[in-house]
N, C-alpha and C positions, 0 to 999 in steps of 0.2 A: 226926493231931494234934488233940488235944482242947483246947477253950477252957473255962477255969473261969469262974465267975460274976464273979470279979474282973476277968478279962481283958475280958469283955463290957461291964462297967461303964466301962472305959476308952474304949470306942467310943461311949458314950451322948452325951458332950459334942460330939465331932466330928459325929455324925449330927444332933444338935440344931441345930448351926450350919448344916449343909447344908439341913436342912428349913426352918429359919427363913429362909434366903436365898430358897428357893422360895416360901414363904408371903408374905414381904414383897414379892417381885416380883409375885406375883399381885394383892396388895392395891394396889400402886402402879399396875398396869396397869388393873385393873377398877374401882377406886374413885377414887384420887387423880387419875389422868390424865383420867378421865371427868368429874370435877368441873371440872378446869381447862378441858376442852373446852367444857363448858356455859358457863363464864364467858367464854371467848373468843368464843363465838357471840353471847352477849348484848352483849358490848362492840363487836361488829361490826368488830373489827380482824382483817383477813385474815391478818396475820402470826401470830396465835395458832394458827390452823389449821395453818400451816406447821410451827410448833414441835411441836404435838401429833403431827402425822404423822411427824416426824423421830424423836420419842421412842418411838413405838410399837414395842414389841419390845426396844428397847435398854435400857429401864429394868429389864425382867425379867431380861435377860442380865447386867446389872451386879449385880443383887441375887444371882443365882446364883453369879457369880464371887466376890463378897464372901463368900458362905456357904462356898464351896469353900476359899477361902484361909484363913478362920478355922478350918475343919475340919482342914486339914492342919497348921496351927500347933499344934493340940491333939492330934494323933495321937502316941501314945507310941512307936510302933515305926518311924516313917519315918526313913530315913537322910538325912543332910545333902545328899548328892549328889542323891537323888531329890527332896528338897524344892526344891533349886535348879532342877531341870528342870521340875517342876510349876509353880513360880512363874514361870519364863520362859514357859511355854506360856500361863498365865493372862495374863501381861503382853502377849503377842502378840495374844491374843484381844481384850483390852481396847483396845489401840492400834488394831486393825482396826475395832472397833465405834465408837470415837471418830472415826476417819476417815470411816466411813460416815455417822455422825451429822452431822458438820460438812459433808460433801458434800450431804446432804439439806437441811440448813438453808440452805447457800449457794445451791444451785440453786433451792430453793423461793423464796427471796427474790428471786433474779434473775428467775425467772418472774413473780413477783408484781409487781415494779416495772418490768419491761420494758413498753414502751408508755407509761410515765409519764416515767421518767428516760432509759431506753435503748430503742432499737427492739426490738420483740418478735420475736426470732429465736433459733433453736436454737444458733447459733454461740457466744453468750455462755454458755449453759448448759453446753455441752460444754467450753469453755475453763475455766470455773470448776471443773467436775468433775475435769478432768485436773490442774489446779493443786493442788487439795486432795489428790488421791491421790498425787501426786508427793511432796508434803510428808510425807504419812502414811507412805509407803514409806521415805523417808529417816530418819524418826524410828524406824521399825521396825528398819531395818538397824543404826542406832546402838545400839538397845536390845539386840539379840542379839550385839553385839560386833563388827560389821563396820564399819570406818571408812569414812565416806562421802567424806572428803577426796580420796583417790586416785581414787575414782569420778568425782567432780566434775571433777578435773583431766583424766581420760581423756575425759570427755564434752566438755570444752572443746577438747581436741586433735582429737577425732573429729568435732567439730561441723561442720567444713567438708565432710567426707566425707558426713555424714548430710544436710546441706543440698543437696549435689549429687545424692544418691540420691533425695531427696524433693522435687526441684525443682518438679515439676508440682503436687504436693500443697501445698507452701508457697506457690506462686504463687496457687492458688485460695483458700488461707486468707487471705492478705494482700489479695487482690482482694475477698473477702467483707467483710473489715474496712473496706476503703476504701469499698465501696458503703454500708455501714452508717454510717460516719463522715460521709459526704457528705450524708446525709439527703435525697437526691434520689429514692431508691426505698426504700419501707418495706413491711413485711408488711401486707397488706390493700389495697394500691394496685392499681388496675386499669391494666395497662400493655399496650403494643403493641410487639412486637419489630421489629427491622429486617427480619427475614425475613417479616413479615406476621402472625405468630402473636400472639395476644392472650389475656389472661385476668387473673385475680386472683393477685397474688404471695402465695403461701402461707407460704413460709419460706426463710431463707437459712442454710444449714449451713456447716460448715468446708470443704466441697468444692464444693457446687453449690447452685443456687437452683431451687425448684419453683414452677411457675405452674399454676393450675387454670383450664382453658379454660371457656367458656360451655357446652360439651358435656360438662362434668364429666370431662374427661381431664386428665392431668398432663404438663406440659412440664418436663423436667429439663435445665437448661443450666449448664455449668461457670461458676463465678464469674468466672474470668479472661475468658471470652468475653463474659459479660454486661457486665463493666466496660468492655470495648472496643467495645461495640455502641451504636448509636443507638436509644434507647428513648423511646417516647412515653408519658408518665405522665399519665393522665386525672385523677388524684387530687390533683395539686398545681398551683397553690397552693391550690386548693379542690376538693372532690369535687363541688361543684355543676357541672353541665354544661349548656351552651346547646345546644338541639336545634332543628331547623327542619323544618317540614312544608310541602310545596308544595301549594297549593290553587288551583283554577280555577273561576270562575263565568261564567255567560252574560253577553253584552254588554248585555242588557236589565236586568240586576240593579241595584238601588239600592246603590251601593258603601258608603254610610254605614251602611245597615242591615246589609249583609254584615259590615262591620267590627265593629259592635256585637254581633251575634249570635255571631260567631266568637270574639271576646275573652271573652264571657261563658262559652261552652262550655269554652274552654281554661282559664280561671280556676277553674271548678268542679272540673275534673279535677286541676289542680295542688294545690288545697286538699285534695282527697281523698288524694293521694299524700303530702301533708305532715301527715297526721293531723288535718285540720281547721284547721291554722294558715294564716294568710294568707301568700302568697308574698312573699319579699323583692324579687323581680324580677317585676314585672307583665308578663304576656304582651303582645306587640305584633305588629302585622302591617305589612307593607310591600308595597304593590303594585309589581310590577317589570316587567311586560311585557304587550303586546297580542299574544296568541297567535293561531293560526289560527281557533280556535273558542271561546276563552275569554280572560277577563282573569285573569292569574295573579298570585298574591301568596304571600309567605312568612309562616307563623305561627311566631313566634320565642318560645320559652319556656325557662325554666331549671328543670331537675329536680335532685333531690338527688344522684343518682349515675348512672352509666352503666346500671345495672340497671333504672332507671325509664324509660329512653328508649323501649324497645320497648313497655312497658305503656302509656305515655302515647300513643304513636302509634296503638296498637291501639284504645284507648278513645276517643280523639279522633276518629278517622275514623268509627267507628260512630255516635257521638252527633251529630257534625256533619252527617253524611248524613241522619240522622233529623230533625234540627232544620231543615235547609234544606228538606226535603220538607214539613214542617209550615208553614213560612213562605213556601212557593212560590218559593224561590230555586233556580234551575236549575244543576246541575252538568252541562255539555254533553258530548255525545259528540264525538269528533274529527270535524270536518266539512271537506270540500273542495268548492269550487265549480269545476265543469269547464265551460269554454266550448267548444262544438263549432263549428268553422268549416268550412263546406262548400267543397270545393276549386274549385267552379265560380264562387263569388262572390268 
């Protein structure tokens, strides 16, 4: 079959629309969105980055879809039935792309504002994504001519069966929502479980909660079990933590001098841990016992969080031992006095 020059001319306009769609898509992606991204960065509004990230690739796809649609409108030899099928395919692609776009926007803003308005957990992101895709699928089914009303009725009737089949999953889901709503345990808190395991709570998902231990291992616990457990939260009502170090000095020591030197060393370390800021809670000591070979006292300080506890004790013991040695203050060895009684006397 041969095509005349007149037949070829009929395809110039459709090809022109298709090419124009591709070119406009490239311009929007490479120039327009890039300028918007620059403006968003200068404005320092983090929501602008969420929008740019969501539109990446979608703008080009929409331009190509528009080019294809205009091209088939101007095709002289396309049958009405084929036109309907192509238009339906383009509509399906468009609905899917809009659903993905809205999902990216919604989850992006959820991630952005969790920790400010909502606790920062994955469960809200997953619920938002599922909700958007369910709405998108319903719109898609309605578009291709499948009535969603009978499906919704069937889902309502079968809801009880589904709930029974997914009982454990739903229990963990609602337990996770209950944990988040109570605001007693949040992502980033340092917690200790009833079993004795402890670490930083990393995330709460729809099924389980993950905790990172100080050894950089991960504890995964079902939400329902966590909700029914006794949990010690070191981060509320404040992440500041009071820690105590036991110290002993010799009986010949000047206790006023010991107190002054000890508080000075503790205060210097606390300021270093606070990036040079003066502590809100000044260190203090309390003498508490006459031991066998020393007078014992507690050094009580408040650190920013549990992670600073070990560092403070490490630095404090090193510096205090050095300072006591310079000042002639004795940290005695354990001593026992033994009286020997001769059996003949």
